[in-house]
C-alpha positions as CSV (number, residue, x, y, z in Angstrom):
1,M,170.0,82.8,64.8
2,E,169.2,86.1,66.5
3,R,165.7,87.4,66.5
4,C,164.9,90.8,65.2
5,P,163.7,93.3,67.7
6,H,160.6,94.0,65.6
7,D,159.7,90.3,65.8
8,V,160.1,90.3,69.6
9,G,157.7,93.3,69.9
10,E,155.1,91.7,67.7
11,E,155.3,88.5,69.7
12,T,154.8,90.5,73.0
13,T,151.8,92.4,71.5
14,C,150.2,89.1,70.3
15,H,150.7,87.7,73.8
16,D,149.0,90.7,75.4
17,E,146.1,90.5,73.0
18,S,145.6,86.8,73.6
19,F,145.8,87.4,77.4
20,Q,143.1,90.1,77.2
21,L,140.9,87.8,75.1
22,F,141.3,85.1,77.7
23,E,140.2,87.5,80.4
24,V,137.1,88.5,78.4
25,E,136.2,84.9,77.8
26,Q,136.5,84.1,81.5
27,Q,134.2,87.1,82.4
28,L,131.6,85.9,79.9
29,Q,131.7,82.4,81.3
30,L,131.2,83.8,84.8
31,T,128.2,85.8,83.7
32,Q,126.7,82.9,81.8
33,K,126.9,80.5,84.8
34,E,123.6,79.1,86.2
35,P,122.2,81.2,89.0
36,K,122.5,79.9,92.5
37,E,119.7,78.4,94.5
38,G,119.1,81.5,96.5
39,E,118.9,83.6,93.3
40,M,116.5,81.2,91.7
41,E,114.2,81.3,94.8
42,A,114.3,85.1,94.8
43,E,113.4,85.2,91.1
44,E,110.6,82.7,91.6
45,M,109.2,84.8,94.5
46,L,109.4,88.0,92.5
47,S,107.7,86.3,89.5
48,S,104.9,85.0,91.8
49,M,104.4,88.4,93.3
50,N,104.3,90.0,89.8
51,P,103.0,87.6,87.1
52,H,103.7,90.2,84.4
53,P,107.1,91.7,85.3
54,F,107.5,93.5,82.0
55,L,104.3,95.5,82.4
56,P,104.9,99.0,83.9
57,A,103.2,100.1,87.1
58,F,101.2,102.9,85.5
59,A,98.1,102.6,83.4
60,L,98.4,101.8,79.7
61,E,96.0,101.9,76.8
62,E,94.6,98.5,75.8
63,F,96.4,98.5,72.4
64,E,99.8,98.9,74.2
65,F,99.5,95.6,76.0
66,P,101.3,92.6,74.6
67,V,99.2,90.2,72.5
68,S,99.6,87.4,75.2
69,I,97.8,89.6,77.8
70,R,94.1,90.3,77.6
71,L,92.4,92.6,80.0
72,Q,89.1,90.7,79.8
73,E,90.8,87.6,81.4
74,M,92.2,89.6,84.3
75,P,90.1,89.6,87.5
76,L,88.7,93.0,88.5
77,F,88.7,93.3,92.3
78,P,87.5,89.8,93.0
79,K,87.5,90.2,96.8
80,W,85.3,93.3,96.5
81,H,82.4,91.7,94.7
82,L,80.6,90.4,97.7
83,P,81.1,93.4,100.0
84,L,79.9,95.8,97.3
85,K,76.8,93.7,96.7
86,L,76.1,93.6,100.4
87,M,76.6,97.4,100.6
88,A,74.3,98.0,97.6
89,V,71.5,95.8,99.1
90,S,71.8,97.4,102.5
91,L,71.7,100.9,101.0
92,S,68.7,100.0,98.9
93,V,66.7,98.6,101.8
94,A,67.6,101.5,104.1
95,F,66.7,104.1,101.5
96,V,63.3,102.5,100.7
97,Y,62.5,102.2,104.4
98,T,63.5,105.8,105.2
99,F,61.8,107.2,102.1
100,L,58.5,105.5,103.0
101,R,58.6,106.9,106.6
102,D,60.0,110.4,106.1
103,V,58.8,111.4,102.6
104,L,55.9,109.3,101.4
105,Q,54.0,109.1,104.7
106,P,53.7,112.9,105.2
107,Y,52.7,113.3,101.5
108,V,50.0,110.7,101.7
109,S,48.7,111.5,105.2
110,Q,49.1,115.3,105.4
111,S,49.7,116.3,101.8
112,T,53.1,117.7,102.8
113,N,55.8,117.9,100.1
114,D,59.0,116.7,101.8
115,F,60.7,115.4,98.7
116,Y,63.5,118.0,99.2
117,K,64.7,115.8,102.1
118,I,65.9,113.0,99.7
119,P,69.4,114.4,98.7
120,I,70.6,115.2,102.3
121,L,68.3,114.2,105.1
122,V,67.2,110.8,103.8
123,L,70.6,109.9,102.6
124,N,72.2,110.9,105.8
125,K,70.0,108.4,107.6
126,V,70.8,105.7,105.1
127,L,74.6,106.1,105.3
128,P,75.0,105.5,109.1
129,W,72.5,102.6,109.0
130,T,74.4,100.9,106.3
131,S,77.8,101.7,107.9
132,I,77.0,100.3,111.3
133,T,75.5,97.2,109.6
134,L,78.6,96.5,107.6
135,L,80.7,97.1,110.7
136,A,78.7,94.6,112.6
137,L,79.1,92.1,109.8
138,V,82.9,92.4,110.2
139,Y,82.9,91.1,113.8
140,L,79.8,88.8,113.7
141,P,81.5,85.9,112.0
142,G,84.2,85.8,114.7
143,G,81.6,84.8,117.3
144,L,80.0,82.3,114.9
145,A,83.4,80.7,114.2
146,A,84.2,80.5,117.9
147,L,80.9,78.8,118.7
148,L,81.5,76.4,115.8
149,Q,85.0,75.5,117.1
150,L,83.7,75.1,120.6
151,H,81.0,72.7,119.3
152,R,83.6,70.7,117.4
153,G,86.0,70.6,120.4
154,T,89.0,71.9,118.5
155,K,90.1,75.2,117.1
156,Y,92.2,73.8,114.3
157,S,89.3,72.5,112.2
158,S,88.5,74.2,108.9
159,F,85.4,76.5,108.6
160,P,82.5,75.9,106.3
161,V,82.8,77.5,102.8
162,W,80.2,80.2,103.5
163,L,81.8,81.2,106.8
164,E,85.3,81.2,105.3
165,N,84.2,83.4,102.4
166,W,82.5,85.7,104.8
167,M,85.6,86.0,107.0
168,G,87.8,86.5,103.9
169,V,86.0,89.8,103.0
170,R,86.0,91.3,106.5
171,K,88.7,93.8,105.6
172,Q,86.7,95.1,102.6
173,L,83.5,95.3,104.7
174,G,85.4,97.3,107.3
175,L,86.8,99.7,104.8
176,L,83.4,100.3,103.2
177,A,81.9,100.9,106.7
178,F,84.6,103.5,107.4
179,L,83.9,105.2,104.0
180,L,80.2,105.4,104.7
181,A,80.9,106.7,108.2
182,C,83.1,109.5,106.8
183,L,80.4,110.4,104.3
184,H,77.8,110.5,107.2
185,A,80.1,112.9,109.1
186,I,80.5,115.2,106.0
187,Y,76.7,115.2,105.3
188,S,76.0,116.1,109.0
189,L,78.5,119.0,108.8
190,S,76.6,120.3,105.7
191,Y,73.3,120.8,107.6
192,P,73.8,124.5,108.4
193,M,74.7,125.3,104.7
194,R,71.4,124.1,103.4
195,R,68.9,126.7,102.3
196,S,66.0,124.8,103.8
197,Y,67.7,124.9,107.2
198,R,68.0,128.7,107.0
199,Y,64.3,129.1,106.2
200,K,63.4,126.8,109.0
201,L,65.7,128.7,111.4
202,L,63.9,132.0,110.4
203,N,60.5,130.3,111.0
204,W,61.5,129.0,114.4
205,A,62.7,132.5,115.4
206,Y,59.5,134.1,114.2
207,Q,57.4,131.5,116.0
208,Q,59.4,132.2,119.2
209,V,58.7,135.9,118.9
210,Q,54.9,135.2,118.3
211,Q,54.8,133.0,121.4
212,K,56.7,135.7,123.4
213,K,59.4,133.3,124.5
214,E,62.6,134.8,125.7
215,N,64.5,131.5,125.9
216,S,63.9,128.4,123.9
217,W,66.5,126.3,125.7
218,V,65.6,122.6,126.2
219,E,68.0,121.0,128.6
220,D,67.1,117.4,127.7
221,D,67.5,118.0,124.0
222,V,70.8,119.8,124.5
223,W,72.3,116.9,126.5
224,R,71.1,114.4,124.0
225,M,72.8,116.1,121.1
226,E,76.0,116.8,123.0
227,I,76.4,113.2,124.0
228,Y,75.6,111.5,120.7
229,I,77.8,113.8,118.7
230,S,80.7,113.2,121.1
231,L,80.2,109.4,120.8
232,G,80.1,109.6,117.0
233,I,83.3,111.6,116.8
234,L,85.1,109.1,119.1
235,G,83.7,106.1,117.2
236,L,84.9,107.6,113.8
237,G,88.3,108.4,115.2
238,I,88.9,104.9,116.5
239,L,87.5,103.4,113.3
240,A,90.0,105.5,111.4
241,L,92.9,103.9,113.4
242,V,91.5,100.5,112.6
243,A,91.3,101.3,108.9
244,I,94.8,102.7,108.8
245,S,96.2,99.6,110.4
246,S,94.7,97.5,107.6
247,L,97.0,99.1,105.0
248,P,99.8,96.7,104.0
249,S,102.5,99.3,104.7
250,V,101.3,99.8,108.3
251,M,100.4,96.1,108.8
252,N,103.9,95.0,108.0
253,T,105.3,97.1,110.8
254,L,103.1,95.4,113.5
255,N,103.6,92.1,115.0
256,W,100.7,89.7,115.4
257,R,99.8,90.7,119.0
258,E,99.8,94.4,118.1
259,F,97.8,93.8,115.0
260,Q,95.2,91.8,116.9
261,C,95.0,94.4,119.6
262,V,94.3,97.2,117.1
263,Q,91.9,95.2,115.0
264,R,90.0,93.4,117.8
265,T,90.1,95.7,120.8
266,L,89.8,99.0,119.0
267,G,87.5,97.6,116.4
268,H,85.0,96.4,119.1
269,A,85.4,99.7,120.8
270,A,84.5,101.5,117.6
271,L,81.4,99.2,117.2
272,F,80.3,99.9,120.7
273,L,80.7,103.7,120.4
274,C,78.8,103.7,117.1
275,T,76.0,101.7,118.6
276,A,75.8,104.0,121.6
277,H,75.8,106.9,119.1
278,A,72.7,105.5,117.5
279,L,71.0,104.7,120.7
280,V,71.6,108.1,122.3
281,Y,70.4,109.7,119.1
282,G,67.1,108.0,119.7
283,W,66.9,109.1,123.3
284,R,63.2,109.0,124.3
285,K,62.0,108.2,120.8
286,W,61.9,104.5,121.7
287,V,58.6,105.0,123.6
288,E,57.0,107.9,121.7
289,L,54.1,106.6,119.7
290,K,54.3,109.3,117.1
291,Q,57.7,107.9,116.0
292,Y,56.1,104.7,114.9
293,V,54.8,105.9,111.5
294,W,52.6,103.4,109.7
295,Y,53.3,101.0,112.6
296,T,57.0,100.9,111.6
297,P,59.8,101.5,114.2
298,P,62.3,104.4,113.7
299,S,65.4,103.5,111.6
300,F,67.8,103.8,114.5
301,I,66.0,100.9,116.2
302,L,66.5,98.6,113.3
303,A,70.1,99.8,112.7
304,S,71.1,98.9,116.3
305,F,69.8,95.3,116.2
306,L,72.7,93.7,114.3
307,P,75.5,95.6,116.2
308,E,74.0,94.5,119.5
309,G,73.9,90.9,118.2
310,G,77.5,91.1,117.1
311,A,78.6,92.6,120.5
312,S,76.7,89.9,122.4
313,G,78.1,87.2,120.2
314,D,81.6,88.4,120.8
315,S,81.0,88.4,124.6
316,E,79.8,84.9,124.4
317,D,82.9,84.0,122.4
318,V,85.1,85.3,125.2
319,S,83.1,83.7,128.0
320,C,83.1,80.3,126.3
321,Y,86.8,80.3,125.7
322,S,87.5,81.4,129.3
323,S,85.2,78.7,130.9
324,H,85.8,75.9,128.4
325,G,89.4,76.6,127.5
326,G,90.7,73.6,129.3
327,S,88.4,71.2,127.4
328,M,89.6,72.4,123.9
329,R,91.9,69.9,122.3
330,D,94.7,72.3,121.3
331,N,97.3,69.7,120.5
332,D,95.6,66.3,120.8
333,N,95.5,64.4,117.6
334,I,96.4,67.5,115.6
335,S,99.5,67.5,113.4
336,V,101.9,70.3,113.2
337,S,101.0,70.9,109.6
338,D,97.4,71.3,110.5
339,Q,98.2,73.8,113.2
340,E,100.4,75.8,110.8
341,R,97.7,75.8,108.2
342,W,95.1,77.0,110.7
343,F,97.4,79.8,111.9
344,D,98.0,80.9,108.3
345,Q,94.3,80.8,107.5
346,H,93.4,82.7,110.6
347,R,96.0,85.4,109.8
348,E,94.7,85.8,106.3
349,L,91.0,85.9,107.4
350,H,91.7,88.5,110.0
351,I,90.4,92.0,109.0
């Protein structure tokens, strides 16, 4: 029996439709297959980096967050708690000490009203004192850790909890020190814009005319100011490089040797220049009895104690490693996993 042409066309159309459905089913099966191991590892890594992948990167109102997420349960800058507390304590101590010497003592002893110094002059002594203290706290634990490892005879042992916590916030301490140093530079540049400075400048000019002095040039004071300002600029510039290298985007472009060179060598150079800046600022005030108000030393003397201790501790660190490097048990009785753990810990604890 012969088939009708219409029946043949219908059969061909049905065959084409079934073939297309078969292709669609195959594509759906391919898309629904289980992900490969590499894809699963990538997804796990992304989920670990971002525990809330469905949250956008910009700020939201609290009512726009999902019910499962509570802002109160999220940590708020946990690594900044200790550095901010240390900065607040250092600022408070330095402010009280400077206020007693520069404002309260003249008011009590000479009935001089110098309270106008608080916003600029007093604060501009507090900022560098706190900045150089925080910068010294960045590099001081390195010397302590080296002495501890030398005492134990191995550099792969774990640190005490207090020292590990201290070393874990060195980056934050360094950034806060850089912030205060920048504020100190800005406050110093604002000196000529103050109204009190203009009045004092007129008074100095009038006194010079009354004393019939044609030249008020003081060679010693000129050299002092030129040197300590130059040292301060150099220290701030090097400290800026150290702070920039701490950014994750810059840090990822450096290898371990380059990163250590910037953070360690340039960091200690910045600490040395800032300490020299404070010492040259004092110049001959170390031995002038009139500077010891109420039997208290000037603030730059107290500010330079801790940086000098940090620099001496680091020099002892280098000398100890150079003279006793052969006696350190680098590989004896130390497993590979312990060495890898130590290197990871040291990399994380670096500033």
